[in-house]
C-alpha atoms as one frame of an Amber mdcrd trajectory, in Angstrom:
protein
  16.436  49.073  68.409  13.186  50.217  70.314  13.892  49.687  74.075  10.911
  49.900  76.375  11.125  53.551  77.966  11.219  52.349  81.313  11.847  48.599
  82.129  10.013  47.132  85.244  12.447  45.921  87.627  12.890  42.162  88.975
  14.275  43.621  92.211  16.817  45.908  94.051  19.767  43.805  92.580  18.769
  44.929  88.922  19.249  48.751  89.647  22.776  48.871  88.584  22.673  49.923
  84.736  25.204  48.076  82.242  26.150  45.385  80.372  24.931  42.013  81.840
  26.038  39.027  80.487  22.709  37.143  80.359  23.541  34.016  78.246  26.462
  31.748  77.080  27.285  32.053  73.414  27.067  28.321  73.248  23.462  28.337
  73.880  22.576  30.536  71.255  22.421  28.658  67.859  22.822  30.309  64.555
  19.333  28.875  63.031  17.159  29.238  66.040  15.823  31.547  68.637  16.624
  31.291  72.311  14.167  31.494  75.131  15.370  33.370  78.225  13.819  34.340
  81.414  15.881  37.328  82.535  15.153  40.155  84.842  11.922  38.814  85.723
  10.537  38.806  82.077  10.548  36.657  79.088  12.950  37.406  76.481  14.110
  36.021  72.868  17.431  36.187  71.678  18.473  35.422  67.909  21.731  35.697
  65.891  21.796  37.716  62.489  24.165  38.935  60.014  25.021  42.106  62.234
  25.216  40.433  65.716  22.609  39.491  68.077  19.251  40.713  69.328  17.444
  40.380  72.288  13.592  41.150  72.201  10.496  40.759  74.654   9.326  37.240
  74.153   5.934  38.358  72.982   4.452  38.938  69.526   2.302  42.128  69.547
  -0.338  40.591  67.324  -1.673  37.901  69.443   0.850  37.628  72.427   2.309
  34.296  71.578   5.888  33.505  72.308   8.289  34.419  69.574  10.882  31.938
  70.895   8.880  29.245  69.428   9.361  30.503  66.141  12.201  30.353  63.566
  15.152  32.364  62.414  14.897  33.363  58.698  17.863  35.198  57.449  17.842
  38.417  59.666  14.488  37.861  60.687  12.637  36.275  63.640   9.461  34.571
  62.345   6.389  34.455  64.747   5.210  30.657  64.794   1.491  31.571  64.914
   0.893  33.586  61.557   4.542  33.966  60.368   4.895  37.589  61.012   8.752
  38.590  60.371  10.504  40.835  62.675  13.926  42.727  61.785  16.983  42.840
  64.386  15.475  46.050  65.722  12.022  44.255  66.461  10.122  46.224  63.608
   7.937  44.125  61.769   8.577  43.814  57.991   5.973  41.097  56.826   2.564
  40.084  57.403   2.236  36.882  55.150  -1.628  37.067  55.208  -1.533  40.560
  53.541   1.192  39.625  50.895   4.726  41.056  50.266   3.428  44.484  49.735
   0.852  44.760  52.367   0.969  47.448  54.782   2.542  46.926  58.422   1.155
  48.891  61.214   3.592  50.940  62.871   2.754  49.536  66.387   3.436  46.249
  65.367   6.975  45.980  66.704   8.679  44.151  69.604  10.636  46.098  72.246
  13.920  44.852  73.033  17.333  45.631  74.789  20.607  46.615  73.309  22.644
  43.523  72.991  26.099  42.352  71.984  28.153  39.148  72.004  31.678  39.387
  73.373  33.948  37.002  75.453  31.726  33.882  75.071  28.657  35.525  76.440
  25.569  37.168  75.284  25.283  40.600  76.665  22.190  42.902  77.175  22.150
  46.590  78.539  19.695  46.900  81.511  18.876  50.367  82.409  18.604  53.844
  81.041  20.320  53.760  77.413  23.069  56.185  77.290  23.596  58.283  73.897
  26.773  55.917  73.290  26.918  52.613  74.669  30.444  51.555  76.363  32.372
  48.919  74.667  32.629  45.312  76.366  36.415  45.164  76.504  36.947  43.880
  80.041  38.827  40.688  79.313  41.951  41.733  77.019  45.122  41.463  79.231
  43.780  38.800  81.614  42.946  36.341  79.162  45.632  36.887  76.782  47.380
  33.616  75.731  44.725  31.481  77.309  42.951  28.336  75.975  39.125  28.307
  76.545  36.520  28.747  77.755  35.621  25.402  79.309  31.979  26.268  80.602
  29.528  24.893  83.192  26.680  26.416  84.632  24.383  26.208  87.584  21.231
  27.720  88.889  20.992  29.336  92.191  17.787  29.779  94.302  18.984  33.281
  95.688  19.229  36.704  94.012  22.154  38.293  92.105  23.496  40.044  95.099
  23.832  37.097  97.139  25.687  35.172  94.596  28.141  37.935  93.811  28.838
  38.443  97.495  29.620  34.806  97.976  32.388  35.084  95.314  33.881  38.209
  97.093  33.989  36.237 100.436  37.505  35.248 100.989  36.964  34.031 104.574
  34.687  31.169 103.808  37.075  29.124 101.800  38.366  26.961 104.822  34.871
  26.288 105.923  32.411  25.744 102.941  35.303  24.341 100.784  37.215  22.599
 103.537  37.545  19.436 101.149  38.339  21.034  98.037  40.212  24.536  97.452
  39.743  25.526 101.172  42.851  23.033 101.843  45.106  25.608 100.122  43.498
  28.832 101.487  46.492  29.074 104.145  44.198  28.549 107.237  41.458  30.704
 108.628  43.072  33.985 109.245  42.736  36.237 106.232  43.924  39.781 105.762
  41.942  41.287 102.684  43.060  44.339 100.853  40.069  46.003  98.883  40.473
  48.539  95.998  37.535  50.196  94.322  38.240  51.742  90.800  34.946  52.971
  89.165  32.823  49.912  88.429  35.509  47.384  89.588  35.920  45.934  92.854
  39.476  44.092  93.276  40.379  42.101  96.468  43.748  40.693  97.283  44.667
  38.601 100.015  47.980  40.051 101.668  50.461  37.559 100.982  48.550  35.772
  98.403  51.193  36.326  95.655  49.604  37.096  92.151  46.022  35.948  93.021
  43.115  38.154  93.251  39.499  38.452  92.594  37.888  41.147  90.798  34.147
  42.091  90.292  32.931  44.171  87.358  29.738  45.697  87.768  27.079  44.785
  87.148  27.551  40.946  86.963  31.054  39.685  85.977  33.648  38.272  88.285
  37.076  37.184  87.594  39.448  34.911  89.579  43.144  35.562  88.614  44.862
  32.393  89.864  48.466  32.906  89.300  50.049  33.080  86.200  48.385  30.404
  83.960  44.514  29.965  85.243  41.672  32.418  85.071  38.057  31.975  86.102
  35.252  34.087  84.743  31.783  33.882  86.451  28.827  35.388  85.120  25.668
  36.056  87.399  22.680  36.212  84.989  19.764  37.501  87.050  16.774  35.302
  86.048  14.381  37.146  88.467  14.719  38.938  92.054  15.356  35.432  93.909
  16.953  33.250  91.024  20.391  33.534  89.310  21.988  31.541  86.557  25.718
  31.273  87.149  28.039  30.719  84.153  31.531  29.441  85.025  34.230  29.688
  82.190  37.651  28.360  82.953  40.841  29.286  81.007  44.430  28.253  81.349
  47.660  29.165  79.388  50.036  26.347  80.607  48.863  23.687  78.190  48.083
  24.044  74.628  48.309  20.668  73.257  44.746  19.856  72.173  44.102  16.596
  73.895  45.955  17.511  77.065  44.157  20.970  77.263  40.798  19.360  76.848
  41.399  16.817  79.469  42.615  19.674  81.796  39.527  21.653  80.914  37.285
  18.768  81.590  38.683  17.991  84.865  38.523  21.841  86.243  35.015  21.928
  84.799  34.077  18.917  87.164  35.858  20.608  89.815  34.218  23.954  89.350
  30.647  22.147  89.461  31.609  20.471  92.798  32.763  23.762  94.245  29.607
  25.552  92.971  27.432  22.810  94.703  29.375  23.358  98.073  28.539  27.125
  97.764  24.947  26.771  96.760  24.301  24.134  99.666  25.097  27.057 101.983
  23.810  30.303 100.484  20.449  28.879  99.947  20.140  28.894 103.331  20.329
  32.837 103.672  17.387  34.322 105.438  16.853  36.748 102.491  17.403  35.946
  98.673  18.663  39.516  98.245  21.524  40.868 100.397  20.498  43.765 102.717
  21.914  47.236 102.768  24.579  48.389 105.290  21.926  49.035 107.736  22.901
  46.738 110.603  20.719  43.687 109.449  24.071  41.753 109.036  27.004  42.584
 111.239  29.881  42.609 108.859  33.535  42.475 109.960  37.034  43.704 108.420
  37.352  40.469 106.288  34.043  41.312 104.615  35.871  44.399 102.960  34.827
  43.310  99.400  31.208  42.718 100.327  31.119  46.132 102.152  32.638  47.976
  99.052  30.100  46.233  96.848  27.048  47.152  98.945  28.072  50.886  99.163
  28.657  50.957  95.329  25.494  49.236  94.863  23.696  51.801  96.898  25.120
  54.604  95.439  24.095  53.419  91.865  20.753  52.809  93.170  20.222  56.165
  94.680  21.398  57.960  91.607  19.680  56.022  88.851  16.685  54.083  90.362
  14.095  56.915  89.542  14.959  56.550  85.878  14.386  52.726  86.079  11.050
  52.742  87.645   8.332  51.458  85.428   5.832  53.582  83.549   2.104  52.285
  83.865   2.393  51.549  80.189   5.843  50.948  78.802   4.677  50.023  75.353
   5.473  52.380  72.613   3.080  53.089  69.709   5.285  55.419  67.630
């Protein structure tokens, strides 16, 4: 893989490096490429024998979208002149020059390290370390669960606004007063927040086994009692738009018909709840959440949001210089 040396940023939300869930595995077919708008850029994803690749959606020959092409074995085929690119983005064949023709070294497509796990396609955004960490976040929490049952919605605010909405326990009796807010236990909430590396976990004191957890950069888990889990991925389309993927899991019912009925019901419920959230968060005066600078007056029940903003600021200050774009990020090696 030949990633761009310095990737241009979509906005301040994208300065936390790491594995971003950028698409659902169900969106990516085995026999066709998938066009994606993520991080303010166009990408193409495709499956092959050794995994998945996420490349810039532009053929370096004449600049057309590779996502309009096809998948041929382990190669992505350009729709314009049939140029064939391997999983690393290197061009291996120019049909007009024959099977033994020379391929210029510069005829390659930049891309992002990519993996598929837990029902998502992940791409690494940010400076690439010598050894990429494993994506092993969901072992114990999803053990024995059936799923995922999936739905998704697009949001017209940035990544941080959507994340903070899901870290906000105090809004449930108000935004969701006709759905899950009826079980929130009243407007008073005493929140405990624990930060452990890239994880922010929040408990409602007296809430039993329930907790929510953000796993930076863009995965949220809702641990509901012993038998239900909701995983939400915030895929950054650009600085002011986000795709929200919701995966529901449960471990109580395993009989195929019954579990699918429950999965369908919960999917519809999650769609309604997301709609309630979006109707309000789309009214934010800024699409990206501010820093802890007094622009918004936060209160103790905002503990998880405060922790998130602190962690985001810390990582931005440490790593943003390495993420700034070059004037020309295209390598010709």
